C-alpha positions in Angstrom: 11.0 -58.9 8.8 8.0 -61.0 9.8 4.5 -59.5 9.9 3.0 -59.5 13.4 -0.1 -58.2 15.2 0.4 -54.9 17.0 -0.4 -54.8 20.7 -3.5 -52.9 21.8 -1.3 -50.3 23.6 0.8 -49.6 20.4 -2.4 -49.3 18.4 -3.8 -46.8 20.9 -0.6 -44.8 20.8 -0.6 -44.6 17.0 -4.2 -43.4 17.2 -3.2 -40.9 19.8 -0.7 -39.5 17.4 -3.5 -38.6 15.1 -6.2 -37.5 17.6 -4.1 -36.0 20.4 -1.7 -33.4 18.8 -1.4 -31.2 21.9 -3.2 -30.5 25.3 -5.8 -28.4 23.5 -6.8 -31.6 21.5 -7.5 -33.4 24.7 -9.7 -30.5 26.0 -11.6 -30.5 22.7 -12.4 -34.2 22.8 -13.4 -34.2 26.4 -15.5 -31.0 26.1 -17.3 -32.5 23.1 -18.0 -35.6 25.1 -19.6 -33.5 27.8 -21.8 -31.6 25.2 -22.9 -34.9 23.6 -23.9 -36.0 27.1 -26.3 -33.1 27.4 -24.3 -31.0 29.9 -25.4 -27.5 30.7 -22.4 -26.7 32.8 -18.8 -27.5 31.9 -15.8 -26.6 34.0 -12.2 -26.9 32.7 -9.1 -26.7 35.0 -5.6 -26.9 33.7 -2.0 -26.7 35.0 1.3 -26.5 33.1 -0.4 -25.6 29.9 -2.4 -28.8 30.1 0.7 -31.0 30.2 0.5 -31.5 33.9 -3.2 -31.5 34.5 -6.5 -31.3 32.5 -9.8 -31.8 34.4 -13.2 -31.6 32.8 -16.2 -31.6 35.0 -19.8 -31.7 33.6 -23.4 -32.2 34.8 -24.3 -34.4 31.8 -26.1 -37.7 31.8 -23.1 -39.7 32.9 -21.8 -43.2 32.0 -23.4 -46.3 33.6 -20.9 -48.3 35.7 -21.2 -51.3 33.4 -20.2 -49.2 30.4 -17.1 -47.5 31.8 -14.8 -50.3 30.6 -16.3 -49.9 27.1 -15.9 -46.1 27.3 -12.1 -46.3 27.5 -11.9 -49.1 24.9 -11.2 -48.5 21.2 -14.1 -48.3 18.7 -16.8 -48.2 21.4 -19.3 -45.3 21.1 -23.0 -44.6 21.8 -23.1 -41.8 19.2 -23.1 -43.7 15.9 -25.8 -45.6 14.1 -25.4 -48.2 11.5 -25.1 -45.4 8.9 -21.6 -43.9 9.1 -22.8 -40.9 7.0 -25.6 -40.0 9.5 -23.4 -38.3 12.1 -25.4 -36.0 14.4 -23.0 -35.9 17.4 -19.7 -34.1 17.9 -17.9 -37.3 18.7 -18.4 -40.6 16.9 -15.2 -42.5 16.3 -14.8 -44.0 19.8 -11.1 -43.2 19.9 -10.7 -40.2 22.2 -10.6 -41.8 25.7 -8.5 -44.8 24.8 -6.1 -42.6 22.9 -5.7 -40.2 25.8 -5.3 -43.1 28.3 -2.5 -44.6 26.2 -0.3 -41.6 26.6 -1.2 -40.2 30.0 -2.6 -41.0 33.4 -6.4 -40.9 32.8 -9.2 -41.3 35.3 -12.9 -41.1 34.5 -15.5 -40.8 37.3 -19.2 -40.8 36.3 -22.6 -41.1 37.8 -26.0 -41.3 36.2 -29.2 -39.9 37.7 -30.5 -43.4 38.4 -27.3 -44.6 40.2 -26.9 -44.6 43.9 -23.2 -43.7 43.6 -20.6 -42.9 41.0 -17.8 -45.2 39.7 -14.3 -44.6 38.6 -12.0 -46.2 36.1 -8.3 -45.4 35.5 -6.0 -45.9 32.4 -2.3 -45.3 33.0 -0.2 -45.6 29.8 -2.7 -48.0 28.3 -3.2 -50.2 31.4 -6.8 -50.2 32.8 -7.8 -50.4 36.4 -11.3 -50.5 37.7 -14.2 -49.7 37.7 -14.6 -49.0 41.5 -17.1 -47.0 43.5 -16.5 -43.2 43.9 -18.4 -40.5 45.6 -19.6 -37.7 43.3 -22.6 -35.8 42.0 -24.4 -36.6 38.8 -22.3 -36.1 35.7 -18.7 -37.0 34.7 -15.2 -35.9 35.8 -12.4 -36.7 33.3 -8.9 -36.0 34.7 -5.8 -36.2 32.6 -2.4 -36.0 34.3 1.2 -36.2 32.9 0.2 -36.0 29.3 2.6 -37.8 27.0 4.5 -39.4 29.9 4.2 -42.7 28.0 5.6 -41.1 24.8 8.1 -38.6 26.1 9.4 -37.8 22.6 6.1 -35.9 22.0 6.9 -33.5 24.8 9.8 -32.1 22.8 7.3 -30.8 20.3 5.1 -28.9 22.8 5.3 -25.2 23.1 5.6 -23.1 26.3 3.0 -23.5 29.0 1.7 -20.1 28.2 1.3 -20.9 24.5 -0.4 -24.3 25.2 -2.7 -22.6 27.8 -3.7 -20.0 25.1 -4.5 -22.8 22.6 -6.8 -24.4 25.2 -8.6 -21.1 25.8 -9.1 -20.7 22.0 -10.6 -24.2 21.8 -13.0 -23.6 24.6 -14.1 -20.3 23.2 -14.6 -21.8 19.7 -16.8 -24.6 21.1 -18.6 -22.3 23.5 -19.8 -20.0 20.7 -21.9 -22.9 19.2 -23.6 -23.7 22.5 -24.7 -20.5 24.2 -27.1 -22.4 26.5 -24.1 -24.0 28.2 -22.1 -22.3 31.0 -18.4 -22.7 30.5 -15.6 -21.9 33.0 -11.9 -22.2 32.5 -9.4 -21.9 35.4 -6.0 -23.1 36.6 -2.6 -22.0 37.9 -1.4 -21.3 34.3 -4.1 -18.8 33.3 -6.5 -16.0 34.0 -9.9 -17.5 34.9 -12.6 -17.3 32.2 -16.3 -17.4 32.8 -18.9 -17.7 30.0 -22.3 -17.5 31.5 -25.2 -19.3 29.7 -27.0 -16.8 27.5 -29.9 -18.9 26.2 -30.9 -20.0 22.7 -32.0 -17.9 19.7 -30.3 -15.1 17.8 -30.1 -12.8 20.8 -28.5 -15.5 23.0 -26.1 -16.4 20.3 -25.0 -12.8 19.8 -24.6 -12.4 23.5 -22.3 -15.4 23.7 -20.3 -14.1 20.7 -19.9 -10.8 22.5 -18.5 -12.7 25.5 -15.8 -14.2 23.3 -15.1 -11.5 20.7 -15.8 -8.4 22.8 -18.7 -6.0 23.3 -17.8 -4.0 20.2 -18.6 -6.9 17.9 -22.4 -6.5 17.8 -22.0 -2.8 17.0 -19.9 -3.7 13.9 -21.6 -6.9 12.7 -24.3 -7.8 10.2 -26.7 -10.6 10.6 -26.5 -13.4 8.0 -29.4 -15.7 7.1 -29.5 -17.4 3.7 -30.5 -20.8 2.3 -29.9 -22.5 -1.0 -30.8 -26.1 -2.0 -31.1 -27.4 1.5 -28.0 -25.7 2.9 -28.7 -22.9 5.4 -26.1 -20.3 6.5 -26.6 -18.1 9.6 -24.4 -16.0 11.8 -22.8 -12.6 11.8 -20.2 -10.9 9.5 -18.2 -7.9 10.6 -18.3 -4.8 8.5 -15.2 -4.3 6.4 -13.8 -1.5 8.5 -13.9 -3.8 11.5 -11.0 -6.1 10.7 -8.0 -7.8 12.3 -4.3 -8.6 11.4 -4.9 -12.4 11.4 -7.7 -14.9 10.9 -8.0 -16.0 14.5 -11.3 -14.1 14.8 -13.0 -16.1 12.1 -15.2 -18.9 13.4 -17.0 -21.5 11.2 -19.3 -24.3 12.3 -20.8 -27.1 10.3 -23.9 -28.7 12.0 -22.6 -27.2 15.3 -19.1 -28.6 14.9 -16.2 -26.0 14.9 -14.1 -26.5 11.8 -11.0 -25.0 10.2 -11.8 -25.6 6.6 -9.8 -24.1 3.7 -12.9 -24.0 1.5 -14.8 -21.9 4.0 -11.9 -19.6 4.7 -11.4 -19.1 0.9 -15.1 -18.2 0.5 -14.9 -15.7 3.3 -11.8 -14.1 1.7 -13.6 -14.0 -1.6 -16.7 -12.3 -0.1 -14.5 -9.5 1.3 -12.1 -9.3 -1.6 -13.2 -5.9 -2.9 -13.6 -4.2 0.5 -10.7 -5.2 2.7 -7.0 -5.2 2.2 -5.3 -8.6 1.5 -3.2 -8.3 4.7 -6.2 -7.7 6.9 -8.9 -10.3 7.9 -12.6 -9.8 8.6 -14.3 -10.9 11.8 -17.0 -13.5 11.1 -19.0 -16.2 12.9 -20.8 -18.5 10.4 -23.0 -21.5 11.0 -23.7 -24.0 8.2 -26.5 -26.4 8.7 -27.2 -29.2 6.2 -28.2 -32.8 5.9 -25.3 -34.9 7.4 -25.3 -37.0 4.2 -24.2 -33.9 2.3 -21.0 -33.4 4.3 -18.2 -35.8 5.3 -16.8 -35.0 8.7 -14.8 -38.3 8.9 -11.9 -36.8 6.8 -9.4 -36.7 9.7 -9.4 -38.1 13.3 -9.3 -34.5 14.6 -12.5 -33.7 12.8 -11.4 -30.2 12.0 -11.6 -30.7 8.2 -14.8 -31.5 6.3 -15.7 -32.3 2.7 -18.9 -31.0 1.1 -20.7 -33.0 -1.6 -21.2 -29.8 -3.5 -18.4 -27.4 -2.5 -19.4 -24.9 -5.2 -22.8 -24.6 -3.7 -21.4 -23.9 -0.2 -18.9 -21.4 -1.5 -21.5 -19.5 -3.6 -23.8 -19.4 -0.6 -21.2 -17.9 1.7 -19.9 -15.4 -0.8 -23.4 -14.4 -1.9 -24.9 -14.0 1.5 -22.0 -11.9 2.9 -21.9 -9.7 -0.1 -25.7 -9.2 0.0 -25.5 -8.3 3.7 -22.7 -5.8 3.0 -24.6 -4.3 0.1 -27.9 -3.9 2.1 -26.3 -2.6 5.3 -25.8 0.9 4.0 -22.7 2.9 5.0 -21.3 2.2 8.4 -18.1 3.1 10.1 -16.4 0.8 12.6 -16.7 2.0 16.2 -13.0 1.1 16.6 -12.1 4.0 14.5 -13.9 6.4 16.8 -12.2 4.7 19.8 -8.8 5.3 18.2 -9.7 8.9 17.5 -10.7 9.4 21.1 -7.5 7.9 22.3 -5.6 10.4 20.2 -7.1 13.3 22.2 -5.1 12.9 25.3 -6.0 15.2 28.2 -2.8 16.3 30.0 0.8 15.4 29.3 1.0 17.7 26.3 3.1 20.9 26.1 1.0 24.0 26.6 0.7 26.5 23.7 3.3 29.2 23.9 2.2 32.5 22.4 4.8 34.5 20.6 6.2 37.6 22.4 7.0 41.0 21.0 10.6 41.9 20.4 10.9 44.3 23.3 11.1 43.0 26.9 9.8 45.5 29.5 11.4 46.1 32.8 9.1 45.2 35.7 6.7 43.2 33.6 7.3 39.5 33.1 7.9 38.0 29.6 6.3 34.7 28.9 8.3 31.4 29.4 11.0 32.9 31.6 11.8 32.0 35.2 11.3 34.8 37.8 12.2 35.8 41.3 10.5 38.6 43.3 12.8 41.4 44.5 11.7 44.9 45.7 8.2 44.2 44.3 9.5 43.8 40.8 9.7 40.7 38.4 13.2 40.2 37.0 14.3 37.4 34.7 16.8 34.9 36.0 17.7 33.0 32.8 16.0 34.2 29.6 15.0 31.7 26.9 16.7 32.0 23.5 15.1 34.8 21.5 12.3 33.5 19.2 12.3 34.2 15.5 10.0 37.1 14.7 8.6 38.4 11.4 7.9 42.0 10.5 4.3 41.8 11.7 5.3 40.8 15.2 4.4 37.1 15.1 6.7 34.2 15.1 6.9 32.1 12.0 4.9 29.1 13.4 2.1 31.4 14.5 2.1 33.2 11.1 1.8 29.8 9.4 -1.0 28.8 11.7 -2.9 32.0 11.0 -2.4 31.5 7.2 -3.9 28.0 7.5 -6.7 29.4 9.6 -7.4 32.0 6.9 -7.6 29.3 4.3 -9.9 27.3 6.5 -12.1 30.2 7.0 -12.4 30.6 3.3 -13.3 27.0 2.9 -16.0 27.0 5.5 -17.5 30.5 4.8 -20.1 29.1 2.5 -21.1 26.5 5.1 -21.5 28.7 8.2 -25.3 28.9 7.7 -27.5 26.4 9.4 -27.6 23.2 7.4 -31.0 21.9 6.2 -32.5 19.3 8.5 -32.7 16.8 5.7 -28.9 16.9 5.3 -28.3 16.6 9.1 -30.6 13.6 9.2 -28.6 11.8 6.4 -26.1 9.1 7.5 -23.1 11.2 6.6 -24.8 14.5 7.4 -24.0 18.0 6.0 -20.5 19.1 4.9 -19.3 21.9 7.1 -15.6 22.3 6.2 -12.6 20.9 4.3 -9.3 20.8 6.2 -5.8 20.2 4.8 -7.4 20.0 1.4 -8.2 16.4 1.9 -10.6 15.8 4.8 -14.2 16.7 4.8 -15.8 17.5 8.1 -19.5 16.9 8.2 -22.2 17.2 10.9 -25.2 14.9 11.6 -27.9 15.3 14.2 -25.8 13.5 16.8 -22.2 13.2 15.5 -19.2 14.6 13.8 -17.8 12.9 10.7 -14.4 13.2 9.1 -14.2 11.8 5.5 -11.0 11.1 3.5 -12.1 12.5 0.2 -9.6 10.6 -2.0 -10.3 7.2 -0.4 -14.0 7.8 -0.6 -14.0 8.9 -4.3 -11.7 6.1 -5.1 -14.3 3.6 -3.9 -17.1 5.4 -5.8 -15.1 5.3 -9.1 -14.2 1.7 -8.5 -17.8 0.6 -8.0 -18.9 2.5 -11.1 -16.2 0.8 -13.2 -17.2 -2.7 -11.8 -20.8 -2.1 -12.7 -19.9 -1.1 -16.2 -17.6 -4.1 -16.6 -19.9 -6.8 -15.3 -23.3 -5.5 -16.6 -22.5 -6.5 -20.2 -19.9 -8.7 -22.0 -16.5 -7.1 -22.0 -14.7 -6.2 -25.2 -12.2 -8.8 -26.4 -9.1 -8.6 -28.6 -8.7 -11.3 -31.2 -5.3 -13.0 -31.2 -3.7 -13.2 -34.6 -2.4 -16.6 -33.8 -4.3 -18.6 -31.2 -2.4 -19.4 -28.0 -2.2 -23.2 -27.4 -1.9 -24.1 -23.7 -1.1 -27.7 -22.8 -3.0 -29.0 -19.8 -4.1 -32.2 -18.1 -7.3 -33.6 -19.6 -9.3 -32.9 -16.5 -8.3 -29.2 -16.5 -9.3 -29.0 -20.1 -12.7 -30.3 -19.3 -13.1 -27.9 -16.4 -12.2 -24.9 -18.6 -14.5 -25.9 -21.4 -17.3 -26.3 -18.9 -16.8 -22.6 -17.9 -16.2 -21.3 -21.4 -19.4 -19.4 -21.6 -18.7 -17.6 -18.4 -15.2 -16.8 -19.5 -16.4 -15.4 -22.8 -18.4 -12.8 -20.9 -15.1 -11.5 -19.5 -13.5 -11.4 -22.9 -11.6 -14.7 -22.8 -12.3 -17.1 -25.7 -11.3 -20.7 -24.8 -12.0 -23.9 -26.6 -10.8 -27.5 -26.5 -7.8 -28.2 -28.7 -7.5 -32.0 -28.6 -7.6 -34.1 -25.4 -4.8 -32.3 -23.6 -4.8 -28.6 -24.6 -7.0 -25.6 -25.0 -6.8 -22.9 -27.7 -7.2 -19.2 -26.5 -8.5 -17.1 -29.4 -9.5 -13.9 -27.5 -8.3 -12.1 -24.4 -9.9 -9.1 -22.5 -9.0 -5.8 -24.2 -8.6 -4.0 -20.9 -5.8 -6.3 -19.8 -3.6 -5.5 -22.8 -0.6 -7.8 -23.3 -0.8 -10.7 -20.8 0.9 -14.0 -20.1 -1.9 -16.2 -21.5 -0.2 -19.4 -20.5 0.0 -18.4 -16.8 -3.5 -17.0 -16.8 -5.1 -20.2 -18.2 -3.2 -22.4 -15.7 -4.2 -20.2 -12.8 -7.8 -20.3 -13.9 -7.6 -24.1 -14.2 -6.2 -24.4 -10.7 -8.9 -22.2 -9.2 -11.7 -24.1 -11.0 -10.2 -27.4 -9.7 -10.2 -26.1 -6.2 -13.4 -24.0 -6.0 -15.3 -25.0 -9.2 -15.5 -21.3 -10.1 -13.9 -19.0 -12.6 -13.9 -16.0 -10.4 -10.1 -15.6 -10.8 -10.5 -13.8 -14.1 -13.1 -11.5 -12.6 -10.7 -10.8 -9.7 -8.0 -9.8 -12.2 -10.4 -7.5 -14.0 -11.5 -6.0 -10.7 -7.9 -5.4 -9.8 -7.4 -3.5 -13.1 -10.5 -1.5 -12.3 -9.2 -0.7 -8.8 -6.0 0.6 -10.3 -7.9 2.8 -12.8 -10.1 4.1 -9.9 -7.1 5.0 -7.8 -5.7 7.2 -10.6 -9.0 8.6 -11.7 -10.4 9.7 -8.4 -10.3 13.1 -6.6 -6.7 13.6 -5.6 -5.6 14.7 -2.1 -5.0 18.4 -2.1 -7.9 19.4 -4.3 -10.2 22.0 -2.6 -13.9 21.2 -3.0 -16.9 23.6 -2.8 -19.6 22.8 -0.3 -21.9 21.5 -3.0 -19.2 19.1 -4.2 -18.5 17.9 -0.7 -22.2 17.2 -0.1 -22.5 15.5 -3.5 -19.6 13.2 -2.5 -21.3 12.4 0.8 -24.6 11.5 -0.9 -22.9 9.2 -3.4 -21.1 7.4 -0.5 -24.5 6.8 1.1 -25.8 5.2 -2.1 -22.8 3.1 -2.8 -22.3 -0.4 -1.2 -19.0 -0.9 0.4 -18.1 2.8 0.5 -17.1 2.6 4.2 -13.7 1.4 3.0 -11.5 2.2 0.0 -10.2 -0.3 -2.5 -7.3 -1.1 -0.3 -9.4 -1.8 2.8 -8.7 1.5 4.6 -11.7 3.3 6.2 -13.1 6.2 4.2 -14.5 8.0 7.2 -14.6 8.1 11.0 -17.7 9.0 13.0 -17.4 10.6 16.5 -20.7 10.7 18.4 -21.7 13.9 20.2 -21.8 12.0 23.5 -18.1 11.0 23.0 -17.2 14.6 22.3 -19.0 15.7 25.4 -17.0 13.2 27.5 -13.8 14.7 26.1 -14.8 18.0 27.5 -16.0 16.6 30.8 -19.7 17.3 30.1 -20.6 13.7 30.8 
């Protein structure tokens, strides 16, 4: 088949296949154009999940009439200098508008502050019409109708209108977080309106915008992040471990203001929370990386969602270190969501009233409890008696007797704590222990709250942290292999492992090169016992290749420590003395990460006095 030059329309449609994956991609490109134009107000209107209509209105600088034709032509942009590595705008490829116009009915109206009127240009399926005069205010209106009408096969891959509308909302929210000084609005027949008022610049404005997107409970459960290393600065907010979600949709990352979904960043976030959150739960974080544009490549994919760092190990270490430092310095904190769930469990009304047990003998003329009655000759007589309850020799029903027995045990537990607690204990974060209930939960009192602690989960975390400190404060014992294990690997993996040999030796793993394509393992960590050396070495080589770190072995050792901690901690069902309970509370206050156990579950729940008063109608 002969080689021929592709038409401009086909070229644009091929580009659209890379840039415009779905309606949300269109919204992202057009909103980023508005931001680059200096807009302070951006309005988004959609219909049919964006497949029927997308309209973006902004008050930015606008496009001069003599540049409108260039704006919808390929490889034309005002945002890129002669240096392709010096990218300081969100857009730079010059492909968005022509790609959109090649697969839809696109119209762009724009007016600059210096112009007497606006101008409009249309592109329908790649065919251009205009520009022509149009009445409008300063700024730009980009309207996209019948998306993918020129490539109908793409419509088969679209999801429902509701799903596409949700994806658009997610894109707008992600972009809006990075620009709190801009007012965003999202409306349309396919959605509930969304208004994000401008909150201003600075940390306070940023946190307010994040609250608009993630909810008002986020600031109460977040830690500020601010760290810098070798010219790379990391700022933002990281949620405390107990404040987590079932998926990663509440993780937001930005590189020089650009929202990204980068596997390296997600992996670093997961690593930072590895010890304090369950693997099937995800932390809530908003992180901003700022660095010299020359140190990061955003031109990896036309969608610009992936980036490549010149020094990925530096970025990963900065994220992991900053988050762990913030968690360690924050002290002990419980998620407010735990208290909210606890409040919801106390439902007023709708529950069956307590039914006291009755004596075995029913008296004529006097009502027995839980029977229906009618009045006759001034006397109460039963109509239909309930089945007779089961009674014991002391006159109480079995459930009541069990309750009294439990109450007697509780009274024994709390007798030593009935005296007024010292003020110093009440002022402590976890307060003074007042009781132990069900031989597993410690109830403590602070100056303004009530706290319930899961003693097993709390002590499990304390033992785990102590084991980790002992493990990593000095080189770990190693067991010498009688016959060195030879592991065949590609040469590049051998070089990476040898480069990390000193670090691996601190964890008890002795590795050295054995020819160009193999390593010899002479020692393994004693605490691991018998292991699959071949698989361990290959896993470490893969991790070093991806992250340039040997943390995988450390993670394995930490997992062993977690297992030991689980079996060596205070068991559920053990009754503790008041002094033991208070000692556990003080240790929790002094131990980083003690708000959750090794499996990511909360170790305690705090209920403020004001919340308790609301339950009883005092507020």
